[in-house]
Legacy VTK file of the C-alpha trace (Angstrom):
# vtk DataFile Version 3.0
C-alpha trace
ASCII
DATASET POLYDATA
POINTS 97 float
8.357 -17.925 -110.100
5.483 -17.382 -107.692
6.357 -17.179 -104.036
4.371 -18.807 -101.278
3.703 -17.917 -97.647
6.529 -19.291 -95.546
7.100 -21.309 -92.403
9.806 -19.787 -90.208
12.164 -21.588 -87.827
10.916 -21.318 -84.241
13.003 -20.225 -81.263
15.531 -17.956 -82.970
15.697 -14.143 -82.900
16.472 -13.591 -86.602
13.785 -14.692 -89.070
14.905 -17.794 -90.951
12.687 -19.406 -93.591
12.279 -23.111 -92.977
10.046 -23.740 -96.032
7.861 -21.807 -98.471
4.837 -24.060 -97.968
1.765 -21.836 -97.527
1.856 -21.808 -93.705
-0.830 -19.708 -92.019
-0.139 -18.701 -88.424
-3.081 -18.119 -86.098
-3.957 -16.934 -82.614
-7.288 -17.167 -80.751
-8.071 -15.116 -77.629
-11.378 -15.256 -75.749
-12.403 -11.858 -74.401
-13.368 -11.865 -70.747
-15.778 -8.921 -70.878
-18.799 -8.383 -73.053
-21.407 -5.684 -72.583
-24.073 -7.867 -74.193
-23.358 -11.043 -72.265
-22.572 -13.202 -75.329
-18.998 -14.508 -75.440
-16.573 -12.763 -77.803
-13.457 -14.273 -79.375
-10.649 -12.397 -81.136
-9.033 -14.259 -84.068
-5.759 -13.333 -85.808
-4.357 -14.991 -88.922
-0.985 -14.216 -90.514
0.785 -15.139 -93.734
4.512 -14.469 -93.490
6.578 -14.112 -96.636
10.306 -14.495 -97.258
10.178 -11.302 -99.358
7.645 -8.473 -99.371
6.478 -7.988 -102.941
6.115 -4.690 -104.730
8.377 -2.200 -106.427
10.472 -1.771 -103.262
10.558 -5.374 -102.055
12.368 -6.169 -98.808
12.909 -9.259 -96.646
10.064 -10.488 -94.423
6.601 -9.366 -95.464
3.373 -10.096 -93.590
-0.343 -10.113 -94.296
-2.695 -10.017 -91.335
-6.445 -10.525 -90.829
-8.193 -9.977 -87.474
-11.807 -10.763 -86.643
-13.900 -10.243 -83.506
-16.681 -12.858 -83.414
-19.712 -13.113 -81.129
-21.266 -16.356 -79.916
-24.832 -17.229 -80.966
-27.556 -17.854 -78.378
-26.871 -20.872 -76.188
-27.236 -24.201 -77.936
-26.749 -22.876 -81.485
-24.142 -24.370 -83.810
-20.634 -22.902 -83.921
-21.292 -22.129 -87.595
-23.753 -19.477 -86.369
-21.011 -17.279 -84.811
-21.059 -13.782 -86.358
-18.242 -11.344 -87.104
-18.676 -8.089 -85.173
-15.548 -6.371 -86.599
-12.786 -7.372 -88.984
-9.534 -5.833 -90.178
-7.054 -6.787 -92.896
-3.596 -5.365 -93.565
-0.503 -5.873 -95.639
2.299 -4.949 -93.244
5.880 -4.031 -93.895
8.111 -5.562 -91.256
11.661 -4.293 -90.963
14.131 -6.517 -89.164
17.523 -5.152 -88.236
20.330 -7.698 -88.207
LINES 1 98
97 0 1 2 3 4 5 6 7 8 9 10 11 12 13 14 15 16 17 18 19 20 21 22 23 24 25 26 27 28 29 30 31 32 33 34 35 36 37 38 39 40 41 42 43 44 45 46 47 48 49 50 51 52 53 54 55 56 57 58 59 60 61 62 63 64 65 66 67 68 69 70 71 72 73 74 75 76 77 78 79 80 81 82 83 84 85 86 87 88 89 90 91 92 93 94 95 96
């Protein structure tokens, strides 16, 4: 059986899977300083898994992608934003009960 990224119950301190439904969590943060004057935005996306896969699987796995994007010249379409840096990771999260 293939597993799917999971949605977790909000507002509780211990991770509890609500549904394995492919949920992607995201966070967007505008940066207030830019040496080149063009606005920068930091984007984070997370897939959270009920179980981390691999030979030593454990509860609660995460995959994370971060991107720093720069705005195009004024008046250009939002599709013209460009990635300045990006980072991807498969993280092992340990949660002590």
